[in-house]
N, C-alpha and C positions, 0 to 999 in steps of 0.2 A: 291520412293523418289529420287529426283535428288541430284547431288553432292552439289549444293547450299544449298539445304535443310539440308543436313547433316552438312555442314559448319556452318550454322546458328544454328543448334542444339547444336553443340559442343561449339559455342560462348556463347550460353545461359547458358550452363552447367558451363562454365568457369566463367561466370559473377556471378553465384550463389556461387560458390566456393570462389571467391574473396570477396563476402559479408561476408561469414562465416569466412574467414581469418581476415578480418577487425574487426569482432565482438570479435573474440578470442583475437586479439592483444589489443583491447581497455579494455576488461575485465582483461587481464593480467596486463596492465598498472595501472588499478585501484587497483588491489590486491596488487601489489608491492608498490604502493604509501601509501596504508594504512599500510602495514607492516613496512615501513620506516618513517612513520609519527613521528615527535618529538614534536608535539605540546602539549602533555601530559607528556613529560619526555622522558626517554630512549625508543627507538622504539622496537617493537616486533622482527623485523628483518626478513630477508628472510631465513637465515640459522644459526642465532646465537642460542646458547644454551637456552633452555626454563627453565633451572634449575640454582639455585644459586651455590656458591662455596661449599655448604654443601650437595648438591644434592636434595634440596627441590625445588618444583615449585616456579618460580619467583613470588614475591608478587607485583611487580610494573607493571605488564601487565595482560591482560586477556589471560591466557594460552589456554583455550579452543578455543577462537577466533583465536589465532595465529596458532593452529594446524589446524583449519578448513580452514583458508586462504591459509596456506602452502600446504595443501592437494589439494585444488582447483587449485592452481597455478601449481602443478605437472601435474594434469590432463589436464589443458589448454596446457601446453608445449607438452605433448604427442600428444594431438589432433592436435595441430598446425603442428607438425612434419609430422604426417600422411597426413594432409591436403595439405601441401606444395608438398609432393610427388605426391598426386592426381592431384594437379594443374600442376606439371611438365609433368605428363603423358598426361594430357589433352592438354597442349600446343604442345607436340610432335604430338599427334593425329591431331590437327588443322593444324600444319605445313605440315603433310603428305597429308592431304586432299587439302590444298591450292596448294601444289607443289608435285603432285604424282611422277614426274620424279626424284625428290630429293631422295625419298625413294628407288627408283630402283637403282640410282646411288650409294647410300650408300650400298645397298645389293650387287651390283656388285663389289664395292671396297672391301667389306669384303671377298667375295669369291676369288678375286684376291690376297689379302693378305695371304689367307690360301693355295694357290697353292704352290706346292714344287718349290724351287728355282733351276735354272739351275747352272752348274758349272761356276766358274768365267772365265772371258776372259781377255786377255792381250790387253790393249789399247796403240797402238804405239804413239799416240799423247802425252798423259801424261806419257807414259812408266810405267804404273802401272797396276796391276791386279784390275779389277772392277767387281761389281756384279749387278744383275738386281733388280731394285725397283719394287714394286707391280704393278705400272703404266706402266712398260715396259721401263722407263728411266734408266739412268746409274748412280749407286751409287759408289762414290770413285773417280770421275774424275771431272775436272773443267767443268762448264756448262753442267753437266751431265743431269739436269732436261730438257734441250732441245734437248737431243740426244736419239737415240733409241738403247737399248742393243742388240735387234735382228738384227739391221742393222749397228752394230758397225763397221764392216769391210768396208761397203759402205761408211759410213760417214768418215772413215779414209783414204780411197783409194788414194784421191788426196794428202793428207799429206804424206803418206808413199811413194808415187811415187816421190814426191819432195826430200824427205829425202835421198833415196837411190833406185833410179829406176832400176839400173842395177843389184844390189846384190839381191834385192828381187825377181825380175823376174826370175833371173837365178838360185838362190839358193834354192828356194821353189817350189815344183812341186805339184799341186793339186793331191789328193789321187786317183781321177778317170781318171787321165791322165797318159799315158805311157811316161816315161822319156827317152830321147836319151842321153846317157853319152858320153863325148868325150873320147879321148884315155886314157887308164888307166895309171895313174901315177906310176912310179917305186918306189918312196920313200914315206913311211908312215910318218905322222906327229903326229900321236897320237896312244895310245894304251888303249884298254878297260880293266880297272883294275878290275872291278867287275860289275856284273848284278844282279839286285834285282829280285826275283821271282814275276811273275804276273805283272811286270812293262811294260811300253810301249817298252822298249828296249828288254825285254825278249820276248814279244809277236811278235816283229818284227823279232826275230831270231838272234840278236846280242849276241855274246858270249865272255866270258872272254878270254883275251889275244888276241882278234882280233886286227890287226893293220889297222888303218884307212888310206886309200889312198886318198879318196875323200869324202867330207861331203857336199852334195849339189854341189855347184860350187867351193868349197874351196879345194885347194890343197897346198902342200908345195911350189910348183914352182910358183903359181899364187898369193899367199897372204903372206905378210911379217909376219903377226901374225895370223895364222890360229886358234889357240885356242880362241883368242878374237872374231874372226869372227863367230866361232861356237857358242859362248855365245850370240852373237847378233841376230842370225837368229832363234835360237831355240824358244824363246818366240814369235816371229812373226809368226812362223809356227803354234804354239799352238793356237794363236789367230785366225788364219784363218782355223783352223782344217784341215791343209794340211799335206802331207808327204814329207819327205826330202829323196832323194836317197843317199845311202852310198855304196861305194865300199870298201871292206875290204880284207886283206890277212889273211888267216886262215891256220894253221898248215904249215907254211913256204911257201907252193907253191900254195894252193888253193885260187883262187880269187872268192869272193862272193859279189853279189849285193843285198841289201835289201832296203826296204822303211820303214823308221822310222817316226812315227806319234807322235810328242811331245803333251802331254796333261796332265792335273792335274789327279792324281790317288791317291791311299790310302797311298803311301809313299812319300818320299821327292823328291822335283824337278819335272821336266817335263819328264825326260827320264828314270829314275830308274836305271841309270848306272853311274859309275865313270870313267871318261876319263881323262888320264893324257898324258903330252907330250911324245913323243917317242924319246929316245935318242939312235941313232944307234952306 
């Protein structure tokens, strides 16, 4: 049997179901009309009481006929509901036969919606954290339907470069590249007040009371407001899944270089540490 034969078979079935639907609706209309007929006085009614105020069967109507009609109307309504569900399923079957690709697309969409969602990313254009839609587009950003979550960084590369070409290129070092740091500054501008266990800062090796001499390309000598600059580059590094080289002074004399990778984690923020300005 060809696909066209199947389609015709379903159409014939649908036509028979439609005839049954029309028949039930016409019969229901006739039953309701008789129950509401006022030509001989008060109507029997579809759901009005069949007893008088004293509890006796009403003498002004044929109670047996009223009960028979009401019982039939209840059966018609039940049959009609089941018939409409059958018609709906048949219509869906016909649509799947006429457009088999649509059924595959709907299945693929359902599977995509059930896939686990990746972690949010920082969007430098909207300056917001965004998430991935089931179709790979961006949720939470303007024009997100026309953008790719997986290629978010490529979409934003030109905009980021225009916004701050020097700071981004010099402050953020990709995790798979070796960084070459300039001369070690002598004056710290911040102190690590606390480090949360299992946080990105903890895993990078940052410790409480470390004095930060350099954070990426940020130093006290080269930046007027280093703490603000730190706040600016951290979300950008998280968005690009890049690491930031840090130079810290530990235990008064020890100089340590670490690579910190900001990212969402189970705790607050992207670093998992509290950094405060250092006052010498």
